[in-house]
C-alpha positions in Angstrom: -54.1 97.9 39.8 -57.9 97.7 40.1 -57.6 95.0 42.8 -55.4 97.4 44.8 -57.9 100.2 44.4 -60.7 98.0 45.6 -58.7 96.9 48.6 -58.2 100.6 49.4 -62.0 100.9 49.2 -62.2 98.2 51.9 -63.0 95.1 49.8 -61.3 91.7 50.3 -60.0 90.9 46.8 -58.3 87.8 45.4 -56.5 88.1 42.1 -55.8 85.1 40.0 -55.4 83.9 36.4 -56.2 81.2 34.0 -54.3 79.2 33.2 -52.0 79.1 36.2 -54.0 80.2 39.3 -53.1 77.1 41.3 -49.9 75.0 41.6 -51.3 72.4 39.2 -52.5 75.2 36.9 -48.9 76.7 36.8 -47.6 73.3 35.6 -50.5 73.0 33.0 -49.7 76.6 31.9 -46.1 75.7 31.2 -47.3 72.5 29.4 -49.8 74.5 27.2 -48.0 77.8 26.6 -44.3 77.4 27.1 -43.9 74.5 24.7 -42.7 74.5 21.1 -44.4 71.2 20.5 -47.6 71.2 18.4 -50.5 70.8 20.7 -53.6 69.0 19.3 -56.7 71.3 19.6 -58.6 68.7 21.7 -55.6 68.4 24.1 -55.5 72.2 24.4 -59.3 72.3 25.1 -59.1 69.6 27.7 -56.0 70.9 29.4 -57.5 74.4 29.7 -60.6 72.7 31.2 -58.5 70.7 33.7 -56.8 74.0 34.8 -60.2 75.6 35.2 -61.7 72.8 37.2 -58.8 72.9 39.6 -59.0 76.7 39.7 -62.7 76.8 40.4 -62.8 74.1 43.0 -59.6 74.9 45.0 -59.3 78.7 44.6 -62.4 80.5 43.3 -65.2 78.8 45.2 -63.4 78.9 48.5 -62.6 82.6 48.1 -66.3 83.4 47.1 -67.5 81.4 50.2 -65.3 83.7 52.3 -67.0 86.7 50.8 -64.0 87.8 48.7 -64.2 89.5 45.3 -62.4 87.3 42.8 -60.7 89.0 39.9 -59.5 86.5 37.4 -57.4 87.2 34.3 -59.5 85.0 31.9 -62.3 82.5 32.6 -64.7 80.4 30.7 -65.5 83.0 28.0 -61.8 82.5 26.9 -62.6 78.9 26.0 -65.7 80.0 24.0 -63.6 82.5 22.1 -60.2 80.8 21.8 -61.1 77.1 21.4 -64.6 77.7 20.0 -64.2 80.5 17.6 -60.4 80.3 17.3 -60.0 76.5 17.0 -63.4 75.7 15.5 -64.9 73.5 18.2 -68.7 73.4 18.0 -70.7 75.5 20.5 -72.2 72.3 21.9 -68.8 70.8 22.7 -67.6 74.1 24.2 -70.7 74.4 26.3 -70.4 70.9 27.7 -66.7 71.2 28.5 -67.2 74.6 30.2 -70.0 73.3 32.3 -68.0 70.3 33.4 -65.0 72.5 34.3 -66.9 75.2 36.1 -69.8 73.3 37.6 -71.9 76.2 36.1 -70.2 78.9 38.1 -70.4 82.2 36.1 -68.9 85.6 36.9 -71.1 88.4 38.0 -69.2 90.8 35.7 -66.8 90.3 32.8 -64.6 93.1 31.5 -63.4 92.6 27.9 -60.4 94.8 27.1 -61.0 95.4 23.4 -58.3 96.4 21.0 -58.2 96.3 17.2 -56.2 93.3 16.0 -53.5 95.3 14.3 -52.8 97.3 17.5 -52.8 94.1 19.6 -50.3 92.5 17.4 -48.1 95.6 17.5 -48.2 95.5 21.4 -47.3 91.8 21.3 -44.4 92.4 19.0 -43.1 95.3 21.2 -43.3 93.1 24.3 -41.4 90.4 22.5 -38.8 93.0 21.3 -38.4 94.1 24.9 -37.3 90.6 25.8 -40.5 89.2 27.3 -40.9 85.5 26.8 -43.1 84.5 24.0 -45.7 81.7 24.4 -47.3 79.4 21.9 -50.3 81.7 21.5 -48.1 84.6 20.4 -47.6 82.8 17.1 -51.2 82.6 16.1 -52.4 84.4 12.9 -54.2 87.7 12.7 -57.2 85.7 11.3 -57.2 83.6 14.5 -57.3 86.7 16.7 -60.0 88.3 14.6 -62.2 85.3 15.1 -61.5 85.4 18.9 -62.2 89.1 19.1 -65.4 88.8 17.1 -66.6 86.0 19.4 -65.9 88.1 22.5 -67.9 91.0 21.0 -70.8 88.6 20.2 -70.8 87.3 23.8 -70.8 90.8 25.0 -73.8 91.6 22.9 -75.7 88.5 23.9 -74.9 88.9 27.6 -74.9 92.6 28.0 -75.9 92.5 31.7 -72.7 90.7 32.6 -70.3 92.0 30.0 -68.7 95.4 29.8 -66.3 96.4 26.9 -63.3 98.5 27.9 -61.5 100.4 25.2 -57.9 99.2 25.6 -56.4 101.5 23.0 -55.4 104.2 25.5 -52.6 104.4 27.9 -52.4 102.0 30.9 -53.6 104.8 33.2 -56.6 105.5 30.9 -57.6 101.8 30.6 -57.2 101.4 34.4 -59.5 104.4 35.1 -62.1 103.1 32.7 -62.1 99.6 34.2 -62.1 101.0 37.8 -65.1 103.2 37.0 -67.1 100.2 35.6 -66.2 98.1 38.7 -67.0 100.8 41.2 -70.4 101.4 39.5 -71.1 97.6 39.5 -70.0 96.9 43.0 -71.1 100.1 44.7 -69.7 101.4 48.0 -68.3 99.1 50.7 -71.0 98.4 53.3 -69.6 98.1 56.8 -70.5 94.8 58.6 
């Protein structure tokens, strides 16, 4: 929704996601998330890193070189939160893996859509009740998600110039307007070439 708004504003926007933004990434996503097999935490960490390396090198960097705005659903902070805080990998290991996968590329702006754990779990349950396909991460515990959320909030506090917290408890329209306002303030008006 925000990408469409930015396009109307005259910006060239690429939307993507992790995992799964490239053909290889889509296969890795299926391997990681659409399996009932137990996945070793180290295998999970490295597969997400492999997806990110492919994503950065073959999609994100070329788009940035063309002057596009790249909006990615998840990026390196997800590894810090999910595999670091969630799975318990050391900060040093996470930092090393993230640097290898990204080559040091960091976003200019990160939006964290914050939602209390209880409400998040209710939304996940209602999506599942509506017939949406569950993935392996949908079966994590509330404690796991509490660690992940707390980590995101810590990152936001430490890197407040890059991070913005969006209250995700409202309606889709309300959350959309909040995110769009932050993006428009950050980007500014389109300047004609």
